C-alpha positions as CSV (number, residue, x, y, z in Angstrom):
1,M,-39.1,12.8,-31.9
2,G,-42.3,12.0,-32.6
3,R,-44.1,8.7,-34.5
4,T,-44.4,8.7,-37.8
5,N,-46.3,5.3,-38.3
6,P,-49.8,5.5,-36.8
7,T,-50.6,3.1,-33.9
8,F,-52.3,0.4,-34.6
9,R,-55.7,1.8,-32.4
10,D,-54.8,4.6,-33.8
11,L,-55.7,2.6,-37.4
12,L,-58.2,0.0,-35.5
13,R,-59.9,3.3,-35.5
14,A,-60.1,4.2,-38.9
15,Y,-61.3,1.1,-39.6
16,E,-64.4,1.1,-37.7
17,D,-65.0,5.2,-38.8
18,R,-64.6,3.7,-41.8
19,W,-67.6,1.0,-41.6
20,Q,-69.6,3.1,-39.9
21,A,-72.4,3.7,-42.8
22,Y,-72.5,-0.2,-42.7
23,R,-72.5,-0.7,-38.8
24,R,-75.7,1.8,-39.5
25,A,-76.9,0.0,-41.5
26,L,-77.4,-3.0,-39.7
27,R,-80.3,-4.3,-37.4
28,Q,-79.7,-3.4,-33.5
29,V,-78.8,-6.5,-32.7
30,D,-76.1,-6.6,-35.1
31,Q,-75.2,-3.7,-34.2
32,S,-74.2,-4.5,-30.8
33,L,-72.4,-8.0,-32.2
34,F,-70.6,-5.1,-34.3
35,D,-69.1,-3.3,-31.9
36,Q,-68.3,-7.1,-30.1
37,L,-66.1,-8.1,-32.6
38,F,-63.5,-4.2,-32.6
39,E,-63.6,-4.9,-29.0
40,Y,-62.4,-8.4,-29.8
41,A,-60.3,-6.7,-31.9
42,R,-58.3,-4.0,-28.8
43,Q,-58.0,-6.1,-26.6
44,H,-54.9,-7.4,-29.3
45,A,-54.3,-3.8,-29.9
46,N,-50.4,-4.3,-28.0
47,A,-49.6,-7.1,-29.4
48,S,-51.5,-6.8,-32.9
49,G,-48.7,-3.1,-32.7
50,Y,-45.9,-5.5,-32.3
51,L,-46.4,-6.9,-35.3
52,N,-46.1,-3.6,-36.9
53,S,-48.0,-6.0,-40.1
54,S,-48.4,-3.4,-43.9
55,E,-52.1,-4.7,-43.9
56,P,-53.9,-3.7,-40.6
57,L,-56.8,-5.7,-41.3
58,F,-55.1,-9.1,-41.1
59,P,-54.4,-9.5,-37.2
60,L,-57.6,-6.8,-36.8
61,L,-59.0,-10.3,-37.8
62,F,-56.5,-13.0,-36.3
63,S,-57.8,-11.2,-33.1
64,V,-61.1,-11.3,-33.4
65,D,-60.5,-14.9,-34.7
66,L,-58.8,-15.4,-31.4
67,E,-61.2,-14.0,-29.1
68,Q,-63.7,-15.9,-31.0
69,E,-61.7,-19.2,-29.7
70,H,-61.6,-17.8,-26.2
71,R,-65.3,-18.3,-26.5
72,L,-65.7,-21.4,-28.6
73,D,-63.4,-23.6,-25.8
74,D,-65.2,-21.6,-22.9
75,L,-68.8,-22.6,-24.3
76,E,-67.2,-26.8,-25.4
77,A,-66.1,-26.2,-21.2
78,R,-69.0,-26.0,-20.0
79,L,-71.0,-28.7,-22.2
80,S,-68.8,-31.0,-21.2
81,D,-69.3,-30.2,-17.5
82,L,-73.0,-29.6,-18.8
83,E,-72.9,-33.0,-19.9
84,A,-70.9,-35.2,-17.2
85,D,-73.9,-33.8,-14.3
86,E,-76.6,-35.5,-16.7
87,P,-78.0,-39.0,-15.8
88,S,-77.2,-40.9,-19.0
89,T,-79.9,-40.8,-21.3
90,S,-79.1,-43.4,-24.4
91,V,-81.5,-44.5,-27.2
92,D,-80.7,-48.0,-25.6
93,A,-82.6,-47.1,-22.4
94,V,-85.3,-45.2,-23.8
95,H,-86.3,-48.2,-25.9
96,D,-86.0,-50.3,-22.8
């Protein structure tokens, strides 16, 4: 027996296909960001498929949000490391 419901990856491809006119209207630099958002969703397609949501847009958006949270965490950690390596430059030290 075959599947009666499309897989989440199939639904994701369908969303991406429907948004192609929008993508083409974006500036080239934004097109690559658009593509990256769908890549984020593909990275969580297995988990999204387990949800078997009646509205696949929700797990798609949540997957994008998860990846953006990862990026924020990484950037915050890098910033903390950089700040820890910098000598203290407080406002009081500048005015002395």
